[in-house]
PAMIMAR-611252 format. One line per field, with one value per atom (N, C-alpha, C, O): residue in one letter; residue number from 1; x, y, z; atom name. Coordinates in steps of 0.05 Angstrom, whole numbers. Layout:
N
residuo <- [A;...]
num <- [NUM;...]
x <- [X;...]
y <- [Y;...]
z <- [Z;...]
atomo <- [CA;...]
end
This chain:
184
residuo <- [M;M;M;M;S;S;S;S;E;E;E;E;K;K;K;K;P;P;P;P;Y;Y;Y;Y;L;L;L;L;E;E;E;E;E;E;E;E;Q;Q;Q;Q;S;S;S;S;L;L;L;L;G;G;G;G;R;R;R;R;F;F;F;F;L;L;L;L;R;R;R;R;E;E;E;E;R;R;R;R;L;L;L;L;D;D;D;D;P;P;P;P;D;D;D;D;I;I;I;I;V;V;V;V;A;A;A;A;D;D;D;D;R;R;R;R;Q;Q;Q;Q;I;I;I;I;P;P;P;P;G;G;G;G;L;L;L;L;A;A;A;A;Q;Q;Q;Q;K;K;K;K;F;F;F;F;R;R;R;R;P;P;P;P;D;D;D;D;Y;Y;Y;Y;R;R;R;R;S;S;S;S;E;E;E;E;R;R;R;R;F;F;F;F;K;K;K;K;L;L;L;L;I;I;I;I;I;I;I;I;E;E;E;E;F;F;F;F;D;D;D;D;G;G;G;G;N;N;N;N;Q;Q;Q;Q;H;H;H;H;Y;Y;Y;Y;Q;Q;Q;Q;R;R;R;R;A;A;A;A;E;E;E;E;H;H;H;H;V;V;V;V;I;I;I;I;K;K;K;K;D;D;D;D;S;S;S;S;A;A;A;A;R;R;R;R;D;D;D;D;A;A;A;A;A;A;A;A;M;M;M;M;E;E;E;E;Q;Q;Q;Q;A;A;A;A;S;S;S;S;Y;Y;Y;Y;A;A;A;A;I;I;I;I;V;V;V;V;R;R;R;R;I;I;I;I;P;P;P;P;Y;Y;Y;Y;F;F;F;F;V;V;V;V;Q;Q;Q;Q;L;L;L;L;T;T;T;T;P;P;P;P;P;P;P;P;V;V;V;V;I;I;I;I;C;C;C;C;Q;Q;Q;Q;L;L;L;L;L;L;L;L;G;G;G;G;D;D;D;D;R;R;R;R;V;V;V;V;A;A;A;A;D;D;D;D;T;T;T;T;S;S;S;S;P;P;P;P;F;F;F;F;K;K;K;K;D;D;D;D;F;F;F;F;P;P;P;P;H;H;H;H;G;G;G;G;F;F;F;F;I;I;I;I;A;A;A;A;D;D;D;D;T;T;T;T;V;V;V;V;V;V;V;V;F;F;F;F;P;P;P;P;A;A;A;A;D;D;D;D;F;F;F;F;C;C;C;C;E;E;E;E;L;L;L;L;G;G;G;G;I;I;I;I;A;A;A;A;R;R;R;R;F;F;F;F;E;E;E;E;R;R;R;R;D;D;D;D;L;L;L;L;D;D;D;D;R;R;R;R;F;F;F;F;S;S;S;S;Y;Y;Y;Y;I;I;I;I;A;A;A;A;A;A;A;A;D;D;D;D;I;I;I;I;I;I;I;I;D;D;D;D;S;S;S;S;L;L;L;L;A;A;A;A;N;N;N;N;A;A;A;A;V;V;V;V;E;E;E;E;S;S;S;S;K;K;K;K;G;G;G;G;D;D;D;D;W;W;W;W;R;R;R;R;L;L;L;L;V;V;V;V;F;F;F;F;P;P;P;P;P;P;P;P;S;S;S;S;M;M;M;M;R;R;R;R;R;R;R;R;R;R;R;R;I;I;I;I;N;N;N;N;E;E;E;E;I;I;I;I;S;S;S;S;H;H;H;H;P;P;P;P;S;S;S;S;V;V;V;V;L;L;L;L]
num <- [1;1;1;1;2;2;2;2;3;3;3;3;4;4;4;4;5;5;5;5;6;6;6;6;7;7;7;7;8;8;8;8;9;9;9;9;10;10;10;10;11;11;11;11;12;12;12;12;13;13;13;13;14;14;14;14;15;15;15;15;16;16;16;16;17;17;17;17;18;18;18;18;19;19;19;19;20;20;20;20;21;21;21;21;22;22;22;22;23;23;23;23;24;24;24;24;25;25;25;25;26;26;26;26;27;27;27;27;28;28;28;28;29;29;29;29;30;30;30;30;31;31;31;31;32;32;32;32;33;33;33;33;34;34;34;34;35;35;35;35;36;36;36;36;37;37;37;37;38;38;38;38;39;39;39;39;40;40;40;40;41;41;41;41;42;42;42;42;43;43;43;43;44;44;44;44;45;45;45;45;46;46;46;46;47;47;47;47;48;48;48;48;49;49;49;49;50;50;50;50;51;51;51;51;52;52;52;52;53;53;53;53;54;54;54;54;55;55;55;55;56;56;56;56;57;57;57;57;58;58;58;58;59;59;59;59;60;60;60;60;61;61;61;61;62;62;62;62;63;63;63;63;64;64;64;64;65;65;65;65;66;66;66;66;67;67;67;67;68;68;68;68;69;69;69;69;70;70;70;70;71;71;71;71;72;72;72;72;73;73;73;73;74;74;74;74;75;75;75;75;76;76;76;76;77;77;77;77;78;78;78;78;79;79;79;79;80;80;80;80;81;81;81;81;82;82;82;82;83;83;83;83;84;84;84;84;85;85;85;85;86;86;86;86;87;87;87;87;88;88;88;88;89;89;89;89;90;90;90;90;91;91;91;91;92;92;92;92;93;93;93;93;94;94;94;94;95;95;95;95;96;96;96;96;97;97;97;97;98;98;98;98;99;99;99;99;100;100;100;100;101;101;101;101;102;102;102;102;103;103;103;103;104;104;104;104;105;105;105;105;106;106;106;106;107;107;107;107;108;108;108;108;109;109;109;109;110;110;110;110;111;111;111;111;112;112;112;112;113;113;113;113;114;114;114;114;115;115;115;115;116;116;116;116;117;117;117;117;118;118;118;118;119;119;119;119;120;120;120;120;121;121;121;121;122;122;122;122;123;123;123;123;124;124;124;124;125;125;125;125;126;126;126;126;127;127;127;127;128;128;128;128;129;129;129;129;130;130;130;130;131;131;131;131;132;132;132;132;133;133;133;133;134;134;134;134;135;135;135;135;136;136;136;136;137;137;137;137;138;138;138;138;139;139;139;139;140;140;140;140;141;141;141;141;142;142;142;142;143;143;143;143;144;144;144;144;145;145;145;145;146;146;146;146;147;147;147;147;148;148;148;148;149;149;149;149;150;150;150;150;151;151;151;151;152;152;152;152;153;153;153;153;154;154;154;154;155;155;155;155;156;156;156;156;157;157;157;157;158;158;158;158;159;159;159;159;160;160;160;160;161;161;161;161;162;162;162;162;163;163;163;163;164;164;164;164;165;165;165;165;166;166;166;166;167;167;167;167;168;168;168;168;169;169;169;169;170;170;170;170;171;171;171;171;172;172;172;172;173;173;173;173;174;174;174;174;175;175;175;175;176;176;176;176;177;177;177;177;178;178;178;178;179;179;179;179;180;180;180;180;181;181;181;181;182;182;182;182;183;183;183;183;184;184;184;184]
x <- [2086;2084;2076;2087;2050;2041;2052;2066;2052;2066;2047;2023;2062;2050;2038;2046;2019;2008;2027;2025;2043;2059;2090;2096;2104;2133;2150;2151;2165;2181;2207;2209;2226;2254;2252;2260;2241;2235;2220;2226;2202;2185;2203;2204;2218;2238;2256;2260;2264;2285;2269;2281;2245;2233;2227;2230;2219;2219;2243;2242;2266;2290;2299;2309;2295;2304;2287;2297;2260;2241;2246;2246;2250;2248;2277;2279;2295;2321;2343;2354;2347;2373;2373;2379;2362;2356;2384;2382;2406;2431;2437;2459;2416;2421;2428;2417;2448;2459;2447;2447;2437;2427;2445;2455;2450;2460;2490;2496;2509;2530;2549;2543;2573;2593;2601;2596;2613;2620;2656;2676;2652;2684;2703;2696;2727;2750;2745;2760;2719;2713;2725;2719;2742;2757;2734;2737;2714;2694;2679;2676;2671;2653;2623;2610;2612;2583;2569;2579;2547;2530;2504;2482;2506;2479;2458;2463;2434;2408;2412;2413;2415;2418;2437;2439;2451;2474;2470;2468;2469;2470;2494;2495;2514;2540;2536;2554;2514;2507;2509;2521;2491;2486;2505;2504;2523;2537;2519;2521;2503;2482;2476;2476;2470;2465;2437;2435;2418;2394;2388;2388;2381;2378;2344;2333;2334;2310;2308;2315;2301;2302;2279;2260;2282;2263;2260;2276;2237;2238;2263;2269;2279;2303;2322;2339;2320;2336;2329;2339;2309;2297;2300;2304;2297;2293;2321;2323;2340;2365;2389;2398;2396;2420;2442;2455;2449;2470;2468;2486;2438;2435;2439;2451;2428;2434;2459;2466;2476;2501;2516;2532;2512;2525;2519;2534;2492;2484;2499;2507;2504;2519;2546;2555;2562;2584;2587;2602;2569;2565;2559;2573;2539;2534;2561;2568;2579;2604;2622;2634;2626;2641;2635;2654;2612;2599;2603;2611;2597;2601;2633;2641;2649;2676;2681;2698;2666;2671;2655;2648;2650;2634;2605;2593;2596;2564;2547;2555;2523;2504;2486;2479;2478;2460;2430;2424;2414;2384;2377;2384;2362;2347;2322;2312;2308;2276;2263;2262;2252;2239;2216;2201;2215;2191;2162;2143;2162;2133;2128;2109;2150;2145;2144;2158;2122;2115;2123;2123;2128;2145;2119;2109;2113;2089;2108;2132;2093;2112;2129;2154;2118;2137;2158;2179;2157;2174;2198;2222;2188;2208;2224;2248;2212;2225;2250;2272;2240;2255;2283;2306;2274;2296;2313;2335;2303;2317;2317;2329;2300;2305;2301;2281;2317;2312;2325;2326;2335;2343;2316;2319;2295;2274;2255;2243;2249;2228;2199;2184;2191;2166;2162;2169;2151;2145;2122;2116;2101;2075;2078;2097;2059;2063;2067;2053;2085;2089;2070;2066;2059;2033;2016;2023;1994;1972;1972;1955;1987;1988;1994;2013;1979;1984;2008;2015;2024;2049;2043;2019;2057;2053;2052;2062;2042;2042;2015;1997;2014;1986;1980;1958;2003;2003;1994;2002;1982;1977;1999;1998;2021;2042;2063;2085;2058;2079;2087;2070;2111;2127;2120;2123;2110;2105;2130;2147;2129;2153;2157;2179;2134;2135;2156;2169;2161;2182;2211;2228;2213;2243;2257;2248;2283;2308;2309;2299;2324;2327;2340;2328;2357;2373;2354;2355;2336;2314;2295;2285;2286;2267;2282;2270;2307;2319;2316;2307;2324;2327;2299;2296;2278;2247;2243;2234;2251;2244;2258;2244;2285;2299;2283;2277;2276;2260;2233;2229;2217;2196;2203;2191;2228;2236;2246;2241;2261;2261;2244;2247;2222;2195;2173;2149;2179;2161;2136;2115;2137;2116;2092;2070;2103;2083;2083;2072;2094;2096;2067;2060;2054;2022;2012;1998;2015;2001;2016;2002;2039;2054;2041;2035;2039;2027;1998;1988;1981;1955;1952;1933;1966;1970;1976;1965;1993;1999;1967;1954;1961;1932;1911;1897;1910;1892;1899;1881;1924;1928;1924;1917;1928;1921;1893;1886;1877;1846;1840;1823;1858;1848;1866;1860;1885;1898;1887;1889;1874;1862;1882;1872;1906;1932;1954;1965;1957;1977;2002;2018;2009;2036;2044;2068;2026;2030;2038;2047;2034;2040;2063;2076;2070;2091;2102;2087;2125;2140;2132;2126;2133;2124;2143;2137;2169;2187;2178;2190;2158;2148;2123;2112;2112;2086;2080;2060;2103;2104;2105;2094;2119;2124;2101;2095;2085;2061;2041;2026;2039;2020;2031;2014;2053;2063;2051;2039;2057;2049;2020;2010;2003;1977;1958;1936;1965;1940;1945;1961;1934;1935;1914;1917;1894;1877;1886;1871;1907;1918;1920;1913;1928;1932;1911;1912]
y <- [2122;2131;2105;2083;2116;2098;2095;2114;2076;2073;2089;2088;2105;2118;2096;2073;2104;2084;2088;2072;2106;2111;2102;2101;2097;2090;2114;2137;2103;2124;2104;2080;2121;2110;2086;2065;2086;2060;2039;2016;2045;2021;2013;1989;2028;2018;1998;1976;2004;1985;1959;1938;1961;1934;1916;1892;1931;1917;1906;1881;1918;1905;1883;1862;1885;1865;1838;1816;1844;1821;1806;1782;1823;1815;1817;1809;1829;1832;1816;1795;1826;1816;1823;1844;1797;1801;1811;1816;1814;1826;1858;1870;1868;1895;1913;1911;1930;1948;1979;1989;1994;2014;2038;2037;2059;2080;2078;2091;2064;2060;2064;2056;2074;2080;2053;2031;2054;2034;2027;2041;2001;1998;2004;2001;2012;2016;2036;2040;2048;2071;2101;2109;2117;2137;2158;2166;2164;2185;2169;2145;2186;2180;2181;2196;2165;2162;2146;2126;2154;2134;2128;2139;2112;2105;2096;2086;2101;2089;2063;2054;2048;2021;2009;2017;1987;1975;1945;1934;1930;1901;1892;1892;1883;1870;1846;1840;1828;1808;1812;1799;1836;1845;1867;1875;1879;1904;1928;1941;1929;1949;1968;1960;1996;2015;2026;2033;2027;2037;2062;2060;2087;2113;2119;2117;2128;2137;2168;2182;2179;2208;2221;2222;2234;2252;2279;2285;2296;2322;2336;2348;2336;2354;2348;2365;2324;2319;2330;2325;2347;2361;2390;2406;2396;2428;2439;2464;2425;2438;2433;2410;2450;2445;2430;2414;2435;2419;2392;2376;2385;2356;2341;2320;2354;2343;2340;2318;2362;2356;2338;2323;2336;2315;2286;2268;2283;2258;2250;2227;2266;2257;2250;2230;2263;2256;2230;2211;2233;2202;2177;2156;2183;2159;2152;2128;2172;2168;2153;2134;2160;2147;2117;2101;2111;2087;2067;2044;2079;2062;2056;2036;2078;2073;2045;2028;2046;2019;1997;1980;1998;1970;1968;1947;1990;1982;1994;2014;1983;1991;2009;2001;2033;2047;2052;2061;2049;2049;2074;2077;2091;2116;2115;2111;2118;2112;2139;2144;2160;2183;2179;2160;2205;2199;2195;2184;2205;2202;2180;2178;2159;2132;2116;2116;2096;2071;2044;2041;2028;2003;1981;1963;1987;1971;1951;1954;1929;1906;1918;1915;1934;1942;1958;1956;1976;1991;1970;1973;1952;1934;1920;1919;1909;1898;1916;1907;1942;1959;1963;1960;1972;1977;1958;1965;1933;1912;1887;1868;1882;1861;1837;1834;1816;1790;1786;1763;1807;1805;1797;1784;1804;1802;1782;1788;1760;1744;1748;1737;1764;1770;1805;1824;1803;1831;1840;1857;1827;1840;1868;1872;1891;1913;1916;1903;1932;1935;1947;1938;1967;1982;1987;1987;1990;1996;2030;2040;2047;2074;2082;2071;2101;2111;2125;2140;2123;2143;2171;2175;2190;2217;2233;2225;2252;2274;2273;2286;2254;2248;2253;2259;2249;2258;2283;2301;2290;2317;2336;2359;2323;2342;2339;2345;2331;2331;2355;2372;2359;2382;2375;2353;2395;2393;2407;2422;2400;2411;2442;2452;2454;2486;2493;2514;2477;2485;2474;2475;2461;2449;2472;2490;2467;2484;2478;2458;2496;2487;2460;2443;2456;2422;2406;2383;2410;2388;2386;2364;2408;2405;2388;2372;2395;2376;2350;2334;2340;2318;2302;2278;2319;2312;2302;2280;2319;2312;2287;2269;2283;2258;2235;2216;2236;2218;2210;2187;2231;2228;2205;2185;2216;2200;2169;2147;2173;2142;2124;2100;2137;2124;2128;2126;2134;2137;2124;2137;2099;2085;2085;2073;2103;2114;2144;2155;2156;2185;2198;2220;2182;2199;2195;2213;2178;2179;2197;2211;2205;2225;2254;2271;2256;2282;2283;2305;2262;2263;2271;2286;2264;2271;2304;2316;2314;2343;2356;2371;2348;2357;2357;2377;2335;2337;2357;2369;2360;2379;2404;2420;2416;2439;2443;2464;2424;2427;2435;2451;2420;2427;2450;2462;2456;2483;2506;2529;2504;2527;2543;2560;2540;2556;2533;2518;2532;2514;2522;2504;2546;2557;2547;2547;2537;2526;2495;2481;2487;2457;2451;2431;2465;2461;2487;2505;2489;2519;2524;2505;2545;2554;2539;2533;2534;2517;2488;2476;2478;2453;2452;2430;2473;2479;2461;2449;2461;2448;2419;2403;2411;2378;2366;2342;2384;2371;2368;2348;2386;2384;2364;2349;2360;2338;2310;2296;2303;2279;2276;2256;2296;2283;2308;2305;2327;2348;2373;2389;2381;2404;2425;2450;2413;2429;2439;2456;2430;2438;2465;2475;2482;2511;2526;2551]
z <- [2503;2479;2462;2462;2446;2425;2404;2399;2387;2360;2341;2343;2322;2298;2280;2281;2266;2244;2216;2198;2214;2190;2199;2223;2182;2189;2198;2189;2217;2232;2236;2231;2246;2252;2268;2259;2293;2309;2299;2304;2284;2270;2248;2244;2234;2215;2229;2219;2248;2262;2269;2268;2277;2284;2257;2256;2237;2212;2204;2200;2202;2194;2211;2201;2240;2254;2250;2251;2246;2241;2214;2212;2196;2167;2149;2126;2164;2145;2163;2156;2182;2200;2228;2239;2242;2268;2286;2310;2272;2287;2274;2275;2263;2255;2278;2299;2273;2288;2285;2263;2306;2309;2319;2342;2301;2316;2325;2346;2312;2321;2301;2279;2304;2287;2273;2284;2247;2231;2238;2234;2250;2255;2232;2209;2239;2217;2193;2174;2200;2182;2193;2216;2176;2185;2203;2226;2185;2191;2213;2212;2232;2251;2250;2265;2231;2219;2238;2248;2244;2257;2243;2250;2224;2207;2230;2252;2218;2232;2238;2261;2214;2217;2197;2174;2209;2195;2195;2217;2172;2173;2158;2134;2176;2167;2153;2137;2155;2144;2108;2091;2105;2077;2072;2049;2087;2081;2070;2050;2087;2079;2101;2125;2094;2112;2103;2080;2120;2119;2132;2157;2123;2134;2127;2105;2152;2153;2148;2167;2127;2122;2127;2112;2156;2166;2150;2133;2158;2146;2145;2124;2165;2173;2147;2141;2132;2112;2086;2064;2091;2066;2070;2051;2095;2107;2110;2112;2110;2120;2097;2094;2085;2062;2074;2061;2100;2113;2114;2111;2121;2121;2092;2090;2071;2046;2039;2032;2040;2036;2051;2040;2077;2096;2092;2099;2080;2069;2047;2045;2029;2004;2012;2001;2030;2040;2052;2048;2068;2082;2059;2058;2045;2023;2013;2013;2003;1991;2006;1996;2031;2049;2057;2059;2061;2064;2041;2045;2016;1992;1985;1975;1993;1990;2013;2009;2032;2052;2047;2063;2020;2013;2021;2020;2031;2041;2018;2005;2015;1997;2015;2038;2004;2021;2016;1994;2032;2024;2043;2066;2027;2040;2037;2015;2059;2059;2070;2094;2047;2058;2075;2076;2092;2114;2100;2111;2073;2061;2044;2028;2048;2036;2058;2079;2049;2070;2058;2034;2074;2068;2057;2071;2032;2016;2002;2000;1992;1977;1959;1961;1938;1916;1924;1911;1947;1958;1973;1969;1988;1999;1980;1983;1960;1936;1922;1917;1918;1907;1923;1915;1948;1969;1981;1990;1982;1996;1982;1992;1953;1941;1949;1962;1943;1955;1981;1991;1994;2023;2042;2062;2034;2049;2040;2019;2051;2040;2044;2028;2066;2070;2062;2075;2040;2034;2033;2017;2053;2059;2072;2086;2067;2076;2109;2126;2116;2143;2158;2180;2149;2159;2139;2115;2148;2128;2129;2145;2116;2113;2089;2077;2078;2048;2046;2064;2026;2017;2017;2011;2020;2020;2044;2065;2041;2068;2075;2065;2094;2105;2134;2143;2150;2178;2187;2172;2203;2219;2219;2211;2228;2234;2215;2222;2191;2170;2158;2152;2154;2142;2108;2098;2095;2068;2052;2063;2027;2012;2009;2002;2015;2018;2036;2032;2058;2078;2076;2093;2049;2042;2031;2018;2040;2028;2002;1994;1985;1954;1952;1939;1961;1959;1971;1963;1989;1991;1974;1970;1960;1939;1916;1902;1913;1888;1895;1879;1926;1934;1934;1928;1941;1936;1906;1900;1889;1860;1853;1845;1856;1861;1871;1857;1892;1903;1885;1878;1878;1860;1838;1833;1825;1804;1814;1803;1835;1840;1850;1848;1864;1869;1850;1858;1823;1804;1807;1805;1813;1811;1836;1836;1857;1874;1876;1895;1857;1854;1852;1861;1839;1836;1866;1874;1880;1913;1924;1939;1925;1939;1932;1948;1902;1894;1899;1903;1899;1909;1939;1945;1956;1979;1985;2004;1969;1964;1956;1970;1937;1926;1948;1952;1961;1982;2006;2018;2013;2032;2022;2040;1995;1980;1990;2002;1985;1989;2022;2029;2038;2067;2077;2098;2066;2074;2059;2069;2036;2024;2008;1993;2009;1993;1984;2000;1957;1948;1957;1960;1963;1977;2000;2006;2019;2044;2041;2059;2016;2013;1996;2002;1974;1960;1946;1940;1941;1933;1904;1889;1898;1866;1844;1822;1856;1836;1828;1811;1840;1833;1822;1817;1816;1802;1780;1776;1764;1736;1739;1723;1762;1768;1778;1772;1795;1803;1784;1784;1767;1743;1726;1717;1717;1704;1712;1697;1737;1750;1749;1738;1761;1760;1763;1753;1773;1784;1769;1779;1746;1736;1750;1748;1763;1775;1803;1815;1813;1839;1842;1864;1822;1823;1810;1809]
atomo <- [N;CA;C;O;N;CA;C;O;N;CA;C;O;N;CA;C;O;N;CA;C;O;N;CA;C;O;N;CA;C;O;N;CA;C;O;N;CA;C;O;N;CA;C;O;N;CA;C;O;N;CA;C;O;N;CA;C;O;N;CA;C;O;N;CA;C;O;N;CA;C;O;N;CA;C;O;N;CA;C;O;N;CA;C;O;N;CA;C;O;N;CA;C;O;N;CA;C;O;N;CA;C;O;N;CA;C;O;N;CA;C;O;N;CA;C;O;N;CA;C;O;N;CA;C;O;N;CA;C;O;N;CA;C;O;N;CA;C;O;N;CA;C;O;N;CA;C;O;N;CA;C;O;N;CA;C;O;N;CA;C;O;N;CA;C;O;N;CA;C;O;N;CA;C;O;N;CA;C;O;N;CA;C;O;N;CA;C;O;N;CA;C;O;N;CA;C;O;N;CA;C;O;N;CA;C;O;N;CA;C;O;N;CA;C;O;N;CA;C;O;N;CA;C;O;N;CA;C;O;N;CA;C;O;N;CA;C;O;N;CA;C;O;N;CA;C;O;N;CA;C;O;N;CA;C;O;N;CA;C;O;N;CA;C;O;N;CA;C;O;N;CA;C;O;N;CA;C;O;N;CA;C;O;N;CA;C;O;N;CA;C;O;N;CA;C;O;N;CA;C;O;N;CA;C;O;N;CA;C;O;N;CA;C;O;N;CA;C;O;N;CA;C;O;N;CA;C;O;N;CA;C;O;N;CA;C;O;N;CA;C;O;N;CA;C;O;N;CA;C;O;N;CA;C;O;N;CA;C;O;N;CA;C;O;N;CA;C;O;N;CA;C;O;N;CA;C;O;N;CA;C;O;N;CA;C;O;N;CA;C;O;N;CA;C;O;N;CA;C;O;N;CA;C;O;N;CA;C;O;N;CA;C;O;N;CA;C;O;N;CA;C;O;N;CA;C;O;N;CA;C;O;N;CA;C;O;N;CA;C;O;N;CA;C;O;N;CA;C;O;N;CA;C;O;N;CA;C;O;N;CA;C;O;N;CA;C;O;N;CA;C;O;N;CA;C;O;N;CA;C;O;N;CA;C;O;N;CA;C;O;N;CA;C;O;N;CA;C;O;N;CA;C;O;N;CA;C;O;N;CA;C;O;N;CA;C;O;N;CA;C;O;N;CA;C;O;N;CA;C;O;N;CA;C;O;N;CA;C;O;N;CA;C;O;N;CA;C;O;N;CA;C;O;N;CA;C;O;N;CA;C;O;N;CA;C;O;N;CA;C;O;N;CA;C;O;N;CA;C;O;N;CA;C;O;N;CA;C;O;N;CA;C;O;N;CA;C;O;N;CA;C;O;N;CA;C;O;N;CA;C;O;N;CA;C;O;N;CA;C;O;N;CA;C;O;N;CA;C;O;N;CA;C;O;N;CA;C;O;N;CA;C;O;N;CA;C;O;N;CA;C;O;N;CA;C;O;N;CA;C;O;N;CA;C;O;N;CA;C;O;N;CA;C;O;N;CA;C;O;N;CA;C;O;N;CA;C;O;N;CA;C;O;N;CA;C;O;N;CA;C;O;N;CA;C;O;N;CA;C;O;N;CA;C;O;N;CA;C;O;N;CA;C;O;N;CA;C;O;N;CA;C;O;N;CA;C;O;N;CA;C;O;N;CA;C;O;N;CA;C;O;N;CA;C;O;N;CA;C;O;N;CA;C;O;N;CA;C;O;N;CA;C;O;N;CA;C;O;N;CA;C;O;N;CA;C;O;N;CA;C;O;N;CA;C;O;N;CA;C;O;N;CA;C;O;N;CA;C;O;N;CA;C;O;N;CA;C;O;N;CA;C;O;N;CA;C;O]
end
């Protein structure tokens, strides 16, 4: 199986081992934690949990709710939590925001644009209501790349021919506010 040009959970693990902590633990329970969570990646050196949030973390309300509960439990166990949405790439500003000075090499991990670019991507039109709210929080959290993300949606509208296949009606105003009043 060939590696994809965009960030995915496996390539994130490679990045974290190469640039953050060679002893990073993947998909293992946290010792001493009552809950049986298995975070995507855990660095004991930095007391850091890194989660890659694929599309299912936006499509299913159950995932959104469980993620909040997991974050609270891991924070209570003194871990910092970093969540990376599937539509965000590890560019220097993103690396700096998410990992700070823990990573010396902030060169881009892959040369792929932010947003909903891949052929098989799941668009916000297919997110559940809690997923849409999460996506909007992510747009705020990554405000410095929000226009890139919205641009990708605008491009998808052009290729799909109908904006309702790309984003839900509840996001129309937000899309227009960020950069694309001509999308609709």
